[in-house]
FIMI-379734 format. One record per residue (C-alpha): x, y, z. Coordinates in pm, 1 decimal. Layout:
BEGIN
PT         u         v         w
PT         X         Y         Z
...
***
This chain:
BEGIN
PT         u         v         w
PT    2477.1    2328.7   -1939.2
PT    2263.6    2067.2   -2133.0
PT    2327.0    1712.9   -1987.7
PT    2292.9    1423.3   -2222.1
PT    2271.3    1058.2   -2136.3
PT    2280.1     935.4   -2475.9
PT    2405.9     556.2   -2500.9
PT    2333.5     509.7   -2111.3
PT    2106.5     223.0   -1984.7
PT    1937.2     308.3   -1633.0
PT    1755.9     116.1   -1396.8
PT    1479.2     311.5   -1238.2
PT    1298.9     146.7    -952.4
PT     932.8     267.8    -823.0
PT     907.0     402.4   -1165.5
PT     543.6     372.8   -1242.8
PT     445.9     683.3   -1044.5
PT     561.0     983.1    -849.6
PT     939.3    1072.3    -819.6
PT    1025.0     735.0    -974.5
PT     819.2     803.6   -1305.8
PT     943.3    1157.0   -1329.6
PT    1306.4    1032.0   -1332.4
PT    1230.6     750.3   -1582.8
PT    1082.3    1003.1   -1811.9
PT    1335.9    1289.1   -1793.0
PT    1631.0    1035.5   -1829.0
PT    1478.8     876.5   -2122.3
PT    1423.2    1252.0   -2278.8
PT    1781.7    1277.5   -2252.1
PT    1879.0     955.9   -2448.5
PT    1896.0     702.0   -2180.3
PT    1722.7     346.6   -2231.9
PT    1525.2     296.3   -1950.8
PT    1483.4     -43.5   -1744.6
PT    1150.1      32.6   -1535.9
PT    1127.5    -179.3   -1205.3
PT     783.1    -212.0   -1014.9
PT     541.5    -469.6    -911.3
PT     220.4    -369.3   -1125.9
PT     284.0    -480.4   -1471.4
PT      -8.6    -281.7   -1611.8
PT     139.5      24.0   -1506.3
PT     482.1     -72.2   -1609.2
PT     332.6    -122.0   -1958.2
PT     157.0     191.1   -1954.5
PT     450.6     386.8   -1816.5
PT     692.4     259.9   -2102.2
PT     462.7     337.0   -2381.1
PT     482.2     703.7   -2258.7
PT     836.6     724.2   -2261.9
PT    1071.4     895.1   -2512.2
PT    1322.4     729.5   -2712.9
PT    1366.0     352.7   -2754.2
PT    1508.5      53.1   -2620.9
PT    1326.2      55.6   -2295.3
PT    1204.9    -265.5   -2110.0
PT    1095.9    -341.7   -1751.8
PT    1124.8    -589.6   -1453.7
PT     799.6    -684.0   -1277.6
PT     902.5    -764.8    -899.5
PT     769.9    -668.8    -545.5
PT    1065.6    -515.1    -358.0
PT     923.0    -670.6     -55.1
PT    1024.4    -994.9    -173.9
PT    1415.0    -959.8    -227.6
PT    1470.6   -1329.2    -351.6
PT    1210.2   -1289.7    -637.3
PT    1349.8    -936.0    -726.0
PT    1694.9   -1109.5    -733.0
PT    1577.0   -1403.2    -983.8
PT    1384.7   -1149.7   -1207.4
PT    1673.8    -907.7   -1215.3
PT    1931.2   -1171.6   -1307.2
PT    1710.4   -1293.0   -1602.8
PT    1645.5    -944.5   -1736.3
PT    2030.0    -810.9   -1702.0
PT    2150.6   -1128.0   -1862.1
PT    1954.9   -1013.8   -2163.9
PT    2050.0    -664.8   -2152.3
PT    2396.6    -653.2   -2026.3
PT    2568.5    -354.8   -1900.6
PT    2399.6     -87.6   -1673.2
PT    2552.2     269.3   -1636.2
PT    2269.0     373.3   -1393.4
PT    2093.4     249.1   -1100.9
PT    1825.1     465.7    -919.6
PT    1690.7     289.8    -601.5
PT    1343.9     411.5    -524.9
PT    1053.9     263.7    -359.0
PT     740.4     364.8    -152.3
PT     828.3     498.2     213.5
PT     708.8     313.8     529.9
PT     369.2     393.5     697.7
PT     342.4     669.8     945.2
PT     347.9     634.5    1318.1
PT     537.9     698.0    1624.9
PT     879.0     486.1    1643.3
PT     770.1     329.0    1984.9
PT     443.6     194.3    1841.6
PT     609.2      13.2    1542.7
PT     618.8    -371.2    1545.9
PT     931.0    -548.0    1417.2
PT     751.7    -644.9    1109.2
PT     738.9    -294.0     989.6
PT    1119.0    -272.4    1028.7
PT    1181.4    -609.2     848.5
PT     958.4    -496.4     553.9
PT    1113.0    -154.0     518.7
PT    1469.3    -300.4     544.9
PT    1404.2    -568.6     282.1
PT    1248.2    -266.7      65.5
PT    1486.6     -10.0      90.9
PT    1837.4    -177.2     192.7
PT    1840.6    -556.9      97.3
PT    1691.3    -470.4    -249.3
PT    1888.6    -186.7    -324.4
PT    2180.2    -402.1    -202.8
PT    2079.2    -687.5    -453.6
PT    2062.4    -456.2    -749.3
PT    2382.7    -305.9    -674.7
PT    2565.4    -620.8    -656.9
PT    2428.9    -719.7    -988.8
PT    2520.7    -397.0   -1193.1
PT    2862.6    -300.5   -1019.7
PT    3072.3    -555.5   -1211.7
PT    2977.3    -399.6   -1518.9
PT    3022.2     -45.0   -1414.6
PT    3377.1    -163.2   -1318.0
PT    3454.4    -270.6   -1635.7
PT    3310.5      28.2   -1805.9
PT    3480.0     275.5   -1529.0
PT    3156.0     446.2   -1527.4
PT    2837.6     417.0   -1268.4
PT    2603.3     607.8   -1090.2
PT    2431.1     468.2    -782.0
PT    2150.5     721.4    -671.9
PT    1900.7     648.8    -399.0
PT    1581.1     860.6    -334.1
PT    1549.4     880.8      45.5
PT    1436.4    1165.0     268.3
PT    1540.7    1493.3     420.5
PT    1498.6    1297.3     762.7
PT    1858.6    1198.8     707.0
PT    1922.7    1545.6     814.5
PT    1653.4    1594.3    1067.0
PT    1417.0    1312.7    1178.6
PT    1057.1    1392.9    1099.7
PT     810.7    1329.6    1367.6
PT     549.3    1061.2    1326.6
PT     776.5     869.3    1085.4
PT     969.3     661.0    1311.9
PT    1040.2     355.0    1087.0
PT    1098.0     564.6     794.4
PT    1374.0     787.6     989.3
PT    1529.6     481.4    1093.8
PT    1575.5     318.6     771.2
PT    1657.1     609.5     582.2
PT    1959.6     655.1     823.9
PT    2064.6     307.3     747.7
PT    2063.6     377.5     365.5
PT    2249.2     715.8     397.0
PT    2535.2     521.5     553.8
PT    2503.7     232.3     316.3
PT    2550.3     481.8      18.7
PT    2845.6     659.8     194.1
PT    3018.2     337.7     242.7
PT    2959.4     262.7    -126.3
PT    3106.0     583.2    -241.6
PT    3438.9     499.6     -57.7
PT    3463.0     164.0    -190.5
PT    3349.3     216.4    -579.7
PT    3508.1     578.8    -613.4
PT    3837.1     457.3    -788.0
PT    3626.7     270.6   -1041.5
PT    3455.8     588.0   -1171.3
PT    3151.9     491.5    -991.8
PT    2966.4     752.7    -774.0
PT    2693.5     692.4    -510.9
PT    2458.8     936.0    -378.6
PT    2150.0    1017.9    -188.1
PT    1871.3    1261.6    -314.6
PT    1663.8    1388.5      -1.5
PT    1326.7    1498.0    -143.7
PT    1141.0    1763.3      94.3
PT     797.4    1820.0      37.2
PT     704.3    1656.8    -311.7
PT     359.1    1641.0    -471.4
PT     319.3    1273.1    -447.3
PT      53.2    1048.2    -325.5
PT     237.3     975.8     -18.5
PT     256.0    1324.9      70.0
PT    -102.0    1376.2      12.4
PT    -177.9    1095.3     239.3
PT      58.6    1212.1     524.3
PT     -77.8    1583.1     476.0
PT    -447.3    1440.3     502.0
PT    -356.8    1237.6     817.6
PT    -191.0    1573.8     992.7
PT    -524.7    1772.8     888.4
PT    -745.8    1535.0    1042.2
PT    -529.5    1542.7    1379.5
PT    -492.5    1915.7    1380.2
PT    -878.2    1937.5    1274.9
PT    -830.7    2156.0     985.0
PT    -894.9    2133.9     638.1
PT    -647.5    1981.9     371.9
PT    -598.9    2300.9     206.5
PT    -515.5    2483.0     530.9
PT    -272.4    2182.7     592.1
PT    -113.2    2237.5     217.5
PT     -79.6    2611.3     299.6
PT      82.8    2533.6     629.5
PT     340.9    2303.4     446.6
PT     395.9    2552.4     179.0
PT     508.3    2799.4     438.8
PT     792.2    2575.2     596.3
PT     983.5    2597.8     275.4
PT    1197.1    2894.2     168.8
PT    1040.5    2906.4    -174.5
PT     687.1    2889.6     -68.3
PT     567.2    2592.8    -258.8
PT     558.4    2218.4    -265.0
PT     809.3    2067.9    -496.7
PT     713.5    1852.1    -788.0
PT     832.1    1501.8    -899.4
PT    1018.4    1662.9   -1197.1
PT    1236.9    1889.6    -929.0
PT    1367.2    1564.3    -797.7
PT    1410.4    1412.1   -1173.7
PT    1638.8    1709.0   -1278.2
PT    1880.4    1671.2    -973.0
PT    1886.8    1286.1   -1060.9
PT    1957.4    1360.2   -1414.7
PT    2252.5    1590.1   -1325.3
PT    2419.1    1315.6   -1114.6
PT    2361.9    1050.9   -1334.1
PT    2537.7    1252.7   -1625.4
PT    2928.0    1295.1   -1696.3
PT    2877.0    1641.0   -1553.5
PT    2781.0    1531.7   -1213.6
PT    3080.7    1282.1   -1187.2
PT    3277.7    1459.1    -910.4
PT    2977.0    1413.1    -652.1
PT    2988.9    1130.1    -433.4
PT    2888.0    1026.8     -74.0
PT    2669.0    1313.6     -66.7
PT    2320.9    1342.2      86.8
PT    2182.0    1603.9    -143.4
PT    1884.7    1798.3     -19.1
PT    1596.5    1892.6    -301.4
PT    1383.0    2048.3     -44.0
PT    1311.1    2415.2    -160.1
PT    1491.7    2546.2     147.4
PT    1285.1    2346.8     379.2
PT    1542.3    2406.2     655.0
PT    1625.4    2729.1     561.2
PT    1330.4    2905.6     716.9
***
C-alpha cells in the first residue's frame, strides 16, 4: 500500500530535529505541504530548504509560551487557511524522580504538551470540520502504557495527553476527524542519548554497554529510528488510516513483549 498525502497541508511541531523532522520529511515526500513549527528560526529555515515538494512554510514560536504561540499561529493560519493534519510533538520534560519535581516543572510541561496542543487544535478543527477530514496526531511515550522510572513529570503529563486525545476522538469523530497518540519506544534521538548517558553513569558502565542493554529490552533487538515513527504517522495521517481513532499506538520494537 502506497499512501499519498497529495493536496494535504500538515502542521508538524518540533520539526527541526529528531522525530518531528523525520515526520516533516516523510509527509513532504508523500505530497503534503508542511508548516514547520519550532522555536529556532535558523533550524527552521535549514529544515524547510531540505524538504521535498513545495508550498512549505514555518511558524517560529516557543511552546513554553502558549500566548505567543497562539498569536503567531493565528497570523500564519490566516494566510494559508485549511489544515488537514496536525502533529503535536515537543521535547519531553527532564528526567528525575516524581517526588523531587518542583511545581514549575509540571507547569512548563503542561504548557508545552497540553496547553499548546489545545491551542493549535482549536485553531485547526473548524476547517477540518468543514472539510470532513482531519488528523490530530500526538507524539507521546510508551509511559502511557507503563510508567518509566526516573521520568516522573513526563509520566504524569503523558497520561494527561492520552486522555485528552481519547476525549477529542469521541467529540470529533462524526466530522471525519481522528485523534491518536503515537507512543515511541527507544528511538535514536538526542533525548534518548542523554537519558542513556545518565543511566550509564549511574550504573558505572560505558555508554556502549548501556546501549547494548537497551537494545536487548526490545523484541527486535535494536533501537528505533525517527523514520520508524514517521512511517506510522504517515499512515495514520492518510485516507487509509481513517478508521483508527482514540488509539495509543505503540511503535517500540516490542519493548514490552520481552
